[in-house]
C-alpha positions as CSV (number, residue, x, y, z in Angstrom):
1,X,27.3,-47.1,52.3
2,X,26.3,-49.8,49.9
3,X,27.7,-49.4,46.4
4,X,26.6,-51.1,43.2
5,X,28.8,-51.7,40.3
6,X,26.5,-52.4,37.3
7,X,29.4,-53.6,35.2
8,X,30.4,-56.3,37.7
9,X,27.1,-57.6,38.9
10,X,26.7,-61.2,38.3
11,X,23.1,-61.8,39.0
12,X,20.8,-61.1,36.0
13,X,17.7,-60.6,38.1
14,X,19.4,-57.9,40.2
15,X,20.6,-56.1,37.1
16,X,17.0,-56.2,35.7
17,X,15.6,-54.7,38.9
18,X,18.0,-51.8,38.9
19,X,17.4,-51.1,35.2
20,X,13.6,-50.8,35.9
21,X,14.3,-48.5,38.9
22,X,16.4,-46.2,36.8
23,X,13.8,-46.2,34.0
24,X,11.0,-45.3,36.4
25,X,13.0,-42.5,38.0
26,X,13.7,-41.1,34.5
27,X,10.0,-41.1,33.6
28,X,9.0,-39.3,36.8
29,X,11.7,-36.7,36.2
30,X,10.3,-36.0,32.8
31,X,6.7,-35.7,33.9
32,X,7.0,-32.3,35.4
33,X,5.2,-29.3,34.0
34,X,7.4,-27.8,31.3
35,X,6.5,-24.8,29.0
36,X,7.7,-24.2,25.5
37,X,7.0,-20.5,26.1
38,X,4.3,-18.1,26.9
39,X,1.5,-16.7,24.8
40,X,-0.6,-13.5,24.9
41,X,-4.1,-14.1,23.6
42,X,-4.7,-11.6,20.8
43,X,-8.1,-12.7,19.6
44,X,-9.9,-15.3,21.7
45,X,-12.2,-17.8,20.1
46,X,-13.9,-18.9,23.4
47,X,-15.3,-17.4,26.5
48,X,-12.7,-19.4,28.4
49,X,-10.0,-17.0,27.1
50,X,-9.6,-13.2,27.3
51,X,-7.7,-10.8,25.0
52,X,-4.5,-9.9,26.7
53,X,-4.4,-13.0,28.9
54,X,-1.0,-14.6,29.4
55,X,-1.0,-18.4,29.2
56,X,1.8,-21.0,29.3
57,X,2.3,-22.8,26.0
58,X,3.1,-26.5,26.5
59,X,3.3,-27.6,22.9
60,X,3.9,-26.1,19.5
61,X,2.2,-28.0,16.6
62,X,3.8,-27.1,13.3
63,X,1.5,-29.5,11.4
64,X,-1.7,-27.8,12.7
65,X,0.0,-24.3,13.1
66,X,-1.4,-24.2,16.6
67,X,-0.4,-23.9,20.2
68,X,-1.4,-26.1,23.1
69,X,-2.1,-23.9,26.0
70,X,-2.4,-24.7,29.7
71,X,-5.4,-22.9,31.2
72,X,-5.6,-21.8,34.8
73,X,-7.7,-24.9,35.6
74,X,-4.8,-27.0,34.3
75,X,-6.8,-28.1,31.2
76,X,-5.2,-28.1,27.8
77,X,-6.6,-25.9,25.0
78,X,-5.6,-25.7,21.3
79,X,-5.5,-22.3,19.6
80,X,-4.3,-21.3,16.1
81,X,-1.0,-19.6,16.2
82,X,-2.2,-16.4,14.6
83,X,-4.5,-15.7,17.5
84,X,-1.5,-15.8,20.0
85,X,1.6,-13.7,20.3
86,X,4.4,-16.1,21.3
87,X,7.2,-15.2,23.8
88,X,10.0,-17.3,25.1
89,X,9.8,-15.9,28.6
90,X,7.2,-14.7,31.0
91,X,8.9,-11.3,31.4
92,X,8.7,-10.7,27.6
93,X,4.9,-11.5,27.7
94,X,4.4,-9.2,30.7
95,X,6.1,-6.4,28.9
96,X,4.0,-6.8,25.8
97,X,0.7,-7.0,27.7
98,X,1.4,-3.6,29.3
99,X,1.1,-1.9,25.9
100,X,-1.6,-4.3,24.5
101,X,-4.0,-3.7,27.3
102,X,-4.9,-0.3,25.7
103,X,-6.4,-2.1,22.7
104,X,-7.2,-5.5,24.1
105,X,-11.0,-5.1,23.9
106,X,-11.1,-3.1,20.7
107,X,-12.4,-4.2,17.3
108,X,-13.0,-2.3,14.0
109,X,-15.5,-2.7,11.2
110,X,-14.9,-1.5,7.7
111,X,-17.4,1.0,6.3
112,X,-16.0,0.7,2.8
113,X,-15.6,-2.0,0.2
114,X,-12.0,-3.1,-0.6
115,X,-10.5,-1.0,2.2
116,X,-6.7,-1.6,2.0
117,X,-4.8,-3.2,4.8
118,X,-1.1,-2.2,4.4
119,X,2.1,-3.9,5.3
120,X,3.4,-0.7,7.1
121,X,1.9,2.4,8.7
122,X,2.1,4.3,5.4
123,X,-0.3,5.0,2.6
124,X,2.3,4.1,0.1
125,X,3.1,0.8,1.7
126,X,2.1,-2.5,-0.1
127,X,-1.5,-3.6,0.3
128,X,-1.6,-7.2,1.8
129,X,-5.4,-7.5,2.3
130,X,-8.6,-5.8,1.5
131,X,-11.5,-5.5,4.0
132,X,-15.0,-6.3,2.8
133,X,-17.7,-3.8,3.6
134,X,-18.9,-4.6,7.1
135,X,-15.9,-7.0,7.8
136,X,-14.9,-6.9,11.5
137,X,-11.3,-7.4,12.6
138,X,-9.3,-7.3,15.9
139,X,-7.2,-4.3,16.8
140,X,-3.8,-5.2,18.0
141,X,-2.1,-1.8,17.9
142,X,-3.0,1.8,17.3
143,X,-0.9,4.8,16.2
144,X,0.1,7.0,19.1
145,X,-1.5,10.1,17.5
146,X,-4.1,10.7,14.8
147,X,-2.7,11.2,11.3
148,X,-3.8,13.8,8.8
149,X,-4.0,12.1,5.4
150,X,-4.8,14.9,3.0
151,X,-7.5,16.4,5.3
152,X,-8.8,13.1,6.6
153,X,-7.8,12.8,10.2
154,X,-7.9,9.4,12.1
155,X,-5.7,6.9,13.9
156,X,-4.0,4.1,12.0
157,X,-4.9,0.6,13.4
158,X,-2.9,-2.6,13.1
159,X,-5.6,-5.2,12.7
160,X,-5.8,-9.0,12.7
161,X,-8.2,-10.6,10.1
162,X,-10.0,-13.9,10.4
163,X,-7.5,-15.6,8.1
164,X,-4.5,-14.5,10.3
165,X,-3.4,-11.5,8.1
166,X,-1.9,-8.7,10.2
167,X,-1.4,-5.1,8.8
168,X,-2.2,-1.4,9.1
169,X,-5.5,0.3,8.0
170,X,-6.3,4.0,8.1
171,X,-9.2,4.5,10.6
172,X,-11.2,7.2,8.7
173,X,-13.5,4.5,7.3
174,X,-13.6,2.3,10.3
175,X,-16.1,2.0,13.1
176,X,-14.3,1.2,16.4
177,X,-16.1,-0.8,19.1
178,X,-15.3,-2.9,22.1
179,X,-16.2,-6.4,23.0
180,X,-18.3,-5.2,25.8
181,X,-21.2,-4.4,23.5
182,X,-22.5,-4.8,20.0
183,X,-21.1,-2.4,17.4
184,X,-23.2,0.5,16.2
185,X,-25.1,-0.2,13.1
186,X,-23.6,0.9,9.8
187,X,-25.0,4.2,8.8
188,X,-25.8,3.2,5.2
189,X,-27.5,0.0,6.2
190,X,-30.8,1.9,7.0
191,X,-30.8,3.4,3.5
192,X,-33.3,1.8,1.2
193,X,-32.3,3.4,-2.1
194,X,-29.5,1.2,-3.6
195,X,-28.1,4.2,-5.5
196,X,-27.7,6.3,-2.4
197,X,-26.2,3.3,-0.6
198,X,-23.6,2.8,-3.4
199,X,-22.9,6.5,-3.2
200,X,-22.1,6.5,0.5
201,X,-20.2,3.2,0.6
202,X,-17.6,4.1,-2.0
203,X,-14.8,6.6,-2.6
204,X,-15.3,8.3,-6.0
205,X,-12.3,9.2,-8.0
206,X,-11.9,11.7,-10.9
207,X,-12.8,10.0,-14.2
208,X,-9.4,11.0,-15.6
209,X,-8.0,8.4,-13.2
210,X,-10.0,5.7,-14.9
211,X,-8.8,6.8,-18.3
212,X,-5.2,6.8,-17.2
213,X,-5.6,3.3,-15.8
214,X,-7.4,2.0,-18.9
215,X,-4.8,3.4,-21.3
216,X,-1.9,2.5,-19.0
217,X,-0.6,6.1,-19.0
218,X,-0.2,6.8,-15.3
219,X,0.6,10.4,-14.5
220,X,2.1,10.6,-11.1
221,X,1.6,14.3,-10.8
222,X,-2.2,13.8,-11.3
223,X,-3.0,10.4,-9.9
224,X,-3.2,11.1,-6.1
225,X,-4.8,9.0,-3.4
226,X,-6.0,12.1,-1.6
227,X,-8.1,13.3,-4.5
228,X,-11.8,12.3,-4.9
229,X,-15.2,12.5,-3.2
230,X,-15.1,10.9,0.2
231,X,-18.5,10.1,1.9
232,X,-18.8,10.1,5.6
233,X,-22.4,9.0,6.3
234,X,-21.8,8.9,10.1
235,X,-21.4,12.7,10.0
236,X,-23.8,13.3,7.1
237,X,-20.9,14.8,5.1
238,X,-19.4,14.4,1.6
239,X,-15.9,15.8,1.2
240,X,-14.5,16.7,-2.3
241,X,-10.7,17.0,-2.5
242,X,-9.2,18.2,-5.8
243,X,-5.7,19.6,-6.5
244,X,-6.9,23.2,-6.0
245,X,-9.7,22.8,-3.4
246,X,-11.3,21.0,-0.6
247,X,-15.1,21.4,-0.2
248,X,-17.3,19.8,2.5
249,X,-21.0,19.2,1.7
250,X,-23.0,18.8,4.9
251,X,-26.5,17.4,4.3
252,X,-29.5,16.3,6.2
253,X,-30.4,13.6,3.6
254,X,-29.8,12.6,0.1
255,X,-33.0,12.5,-2.0
256,X,-34.0,11.5,-5.4
257,X,-35.1,14.4,-7.5
258,X,-35.6,12.6,-10.9
259,X,-34.9,9.3,-12.5
260,X,-31.1,9.8,-12.5
261,X,-30.7,12.9,-10.3
262,X,-30.1,13.2,-6.6
263,X,-29.6,16.1,-4.2
264,X,-27.7,16.4,-1.0
265,X,-30.3,18.4,0.9
266,X,-28.8,21.3,2.8
267,X,-25.9,21.8,0.4
268,X,-25.4,22.9,-3.2
269,X,-24.4,19.4,-4.3
270,X,-26.3,17.8,-7.1
271,X,-25.5,14.3,-8.3
272,X,-26.2,12.9,-11.7
273,X,-26.0,9.1,-12.2
274,X,-24.1,8.2,-15.4
275,X,-23.9,4.5,-14.6
276,X,-23.7,2.2,-11.6
277,X,-20.1,3.2,-11.1
278,X,-20.0,6.7,-12.6
279,X,-21.5,10.0,-11.5
280,X,-21.3,13.7,-12.3
281,X,-21.6,16.2,-9.5
282,X,-22.5,19.9,-9.7
283,X,-21.9,22.4,-6.9
284,X,-21.3,26.0,-6.2
285,X,-17.7,27.1,-5.5
286,X,-16.7,30.7,-5.1
287,X,-20.0,31.8,-6.6
288,X,-19.4,29.7,-9.7
289,X,-21.2,26.4,-10.7
290,X,-18.6,23.7,-11.0
291,X,-18.9,20.1,-12.2
292,X,-16.7,17.0,-11.9
293,X,-17.0,13.5,-13.4
294,X,-16.3,10.8,-10.9
295,X,-16.1,7.0,-10.9
296,X,-15.6,4.0,-8.6
297,X,-12.0,2.7,-9.1
298,X,-11.4,-0.7,-7.6
299,X,-7.6,-0.6,-7.9
300,X,-5.7,0.9,-5.0
301,X,-4.3,4.3,-6.0
302,X,-1.1,3.9,-4.0
303,X,-0.4,0.5,-5.5
304,X,-0.8,2.0,-9.0
305,X,1.7,4.7,-8.1
306,X,4.2,2.2,-6.8
307,X,3.8,0.1,-9.9
308,X,4.4,3.1,-12.1
309,X,7.5,4.1,-10.1
310,X,8.8,0.6,-10.5
311,X,8.2,0.7,-14.3
312,X,10.2,3.9,-14.6
313,X,13.0,2.4,-12.5
314,X,13.2,-0.6,-14.8
315,X,13.5,1.7,-17.8
316,X,16.4,3.5,-16.2
317,X,18.0,0.2,-15.3
318,X,17.7,-1.0,-18.9
319,X,19.4,2.1,-20.2
320,X,22.2,1.8,-17.6
321,X,22.7,-1.9,-18.6
322,X,23.1,-0.8,-22.2
323,X,25.8,1.7,-21.2
324,X,26.0,4.7,-18.8
325,X,28.3,6.8,-21.1
326,X,26.8,8.1,-24.3
327,X,29.1,9.8,-26.8
328,X,28.4,11.7,-30.0
329,X,30.9,13.8,-32.1
330,X,28.2,16.2,-32.9
331,X,26.0,16.4,-29.8
332,X,28.4,15.9,-26.9
333,X,28.7,13.4,-24.0
334,X,26.0,12.2,-21.6
335,X,27.0,10.4,-18.4
336,X,24.2,8.6,-16.5
337,X,24.2,7.8,-12.9
338,X,22.3,5.0,-11.1
339,X,20.1,7.5,-9.2
340,X,18.7,8.9,-12.4
341,X,21.0,12.0,-12.5
342,X,22.8,12.9,-15.7
343,X,25.6,15.2,-16.9
344,X,25.6,16.5,-20.5
345,X,28.4,18.4,-22.0
346,X,29.2,19.6,-25.5
347,X,25.5,19.9,-26.7
348,X,26.0,23.4,-28.2
349,X,24.8,22.4,-31.6
350,X,21.3,21.7,-30.1
351,X,21.0,25.2,-28.6
352,X,18.6,26.8,-28.8
353,X,16.6,24.7,-31.2
354,X,16.3,21.7,-28.9
355,X,17.8,22.7,-25.6
356,X,17.1,26.3,-24.4
357,X,19.9,28.5,-23.3
358,X,20.7,28.4,-19.6
359,X,19.9,24.8,-19.2
360,X,23.2,23.9,-17.5
361,X,25.1,20.6,-17.7
362,X,23.2,18.4,-15.3
363,X,19.7,17.3,-14.3
364,X,17.5,14.3,-13.8
365,X,16.1,11.7,-16.2
366,X,12.3,11.2,-16.4
367,X,10.1,8.6,-18.0
368,X,6.8,10.3,-17.5
369,X,5.7,10.6,-21.1
370,X,4.1,7.6,-22.9
371,X,4.0,6.7,-26.6
372,X,0.8,7.5,-28.4
373,X,-0.8,4.7,-30.6
374,X,0.8,6.1,-33.8
375,X,4.3,6.0,-32.3
376,X,4.2,2.5,-30.7
377,X,6.4,0.1,-32.6
378,X,8.5,2.8,-34.1
379,X,10.2,3.8,-30.8
380,X,11.1,2.1,-27.6
381,X,9.8,5.0,-25.4
382,X,10.3,8.6,-24.4
383,X,13.1,9.9,-22.2
384,X,12.9,13.4,-20.8
385,X,16.0,15.4,-19.7
386,X,15.0,17.8,-16.9
387,X,17.9,20.2,-16.8
388,X,18.5,21.9,-13.5
389,X,18.4,25.3,-15.2
390,X,15.0,24.8,-17.0
391,X,11.4,24.7,-15.9
392,X,10.3,22.3,-18.6
393,X,12.0,19.0,-19.5
394,X,13.4,18.3,-23.0
395,X,11.8,15.2,-24.5
396,X,13.3,12.7,-26.9
397,X,11.9,9.6,-28.5
398,X,14.5,6.9,-28.2
399,X,15.6,3.6,-29.8
400,X,18.1,1.3,-28.2
401,X,20.5,-0.1,-30.9
402,X,23.2,-2.8,-30.7
403,X,26.0,-0.2,-30.7
404,X,24.3,2.8,-29.2
405,X,21.1,4.8,-28.7
406,X,19.2,7.1,-31.1
407,X,17.4,10.1,-29.8
408,X,14.7,11.9,-31.8
409,X,13.7,15.3,-30.5
410,X,10.0,15.4,-29.3
411,X,8.7,19.0,-29.2
412,X,6.7,19.9,-26.1
413,X,3.7,20.9,-28.3
414,X,3.5,17.2,-29.5
415,X,2.9,16.0,-25.9
416,X,-0.7,16.2,-24.7
417,X,-1.0,15.6,-21.0
418,X,1.6,12.8,-20.8
419,X,1.2,11.2,-24.2
420,X,3.4,11.8,-27.3
421,X,1.3,12.2,-30.4
422,X,4.0,12.6,-33.1
423,X,7.7,13.4,-33.6
424,X,7.2,16.1,-36.2
425,X,8.3,16.3,-39.8
426,X,11.7,17.8,-39.3
427,X,12.7,16.4,-35.9
428,X,16.4,16.4,-35.1
429,X,17.9,12.9,-34.7
430,X,21.0,12.3,-32.7
431,X,23.0,9.1,-32.4
432,X,25.1,8.3,-29.4
433,X,27.5,5.4,-29.0
434,X,27.1,3.7,-25.6
435,X,29.7,2.3,-23.3
436,X,30.3,1.5,-19.6
437,X,32.3,3.6,-17.3
438,X,32.6,3.7,-13.5
439,X,29.7,5.5,-11.9
440,X,30.9,7.3,-8.7
441,X,27.2,7.4,-7.5
442,X,27.1,3.6,-7.5
443,X,29.9,3.2,-5.0
């Protein structure tokens, strides 16, 4: 066998030939077909691709945020990354396709303006996108079973929007269609009267919601996403959901009876137009004529609730930072915990004038009451002690001081809805020194 020792070769030309030979072999070795991974097409942008198709990915472009795909005819095709689900191995892609095939040809269209797309399959989850009326998106997942969301029953769909956003949307106000045919026309598109079209394209909320939002006095017990008037033009039905009732108005058509009056023919529902975004409805319920003021509210109700819960958590955190142990020689000792629970001992001098008998020594803190205009500036806020032994909370206006906290009793009769109007002429004022002590609940 002929052996070459590159280090001992004397002829320059021979060494050069061998160098080129090694280089050529290296180039040929690197020219084989190599994949960076495998992709499943979620939303094709060309007839050359199909949803659910598995394709090798030969290159990943971070600059263009795209994949270079190798098609069956060996041609290269560039596709934005958000249209493809990437997998490192073919077996992973095969496993994903088995579940994706169920929705591979499904699309949805929004039948409402500003329909929220949520981060998780949950009405309280954060909104990450809002669908425009008539906007079409690609379905990439569907809940296993329909969900009953306060009487509205539908699947949840995980969708992909045209800007690459992916999230969950409740299907009650979606039209589902496949790529094998054109989607059915939107029911309200055939309606010529713009007032009726506006009525059917929006969810209408109690006007009290709008007042709470304007005044920044959110009452979590009253502000509920499931309450309102929910049109369903596909089924010629309007559903009214309130805390104490749910009424379906089935109609054949909605007609104009006067300049600002409309009737849902076939039902008792009468609609009075107050403005472009506000109506009053009248209807018969249990043989009585009832009326409700309703408005279009652009804000997402669940987001408003989440923001209010966060506001209350921040108030609790501020109190705990100031000190979780409050002590008064006259009014006892209050120990706060990080979960909002409290213990209060030695408050006998406040019984029964401020704290009713039988309250017990523990409960939960609440920040559900807001300062009225005449109290703002004089107090930091309202703190409510909901004792375990009482039905109603005990309210105090409070001021955080350098060395403690001052509580001013707020009688229940001075709270309208969830707004404090005044403290009263002879309100009891209690001062507590604050300090920090170990909180077992925080461990």
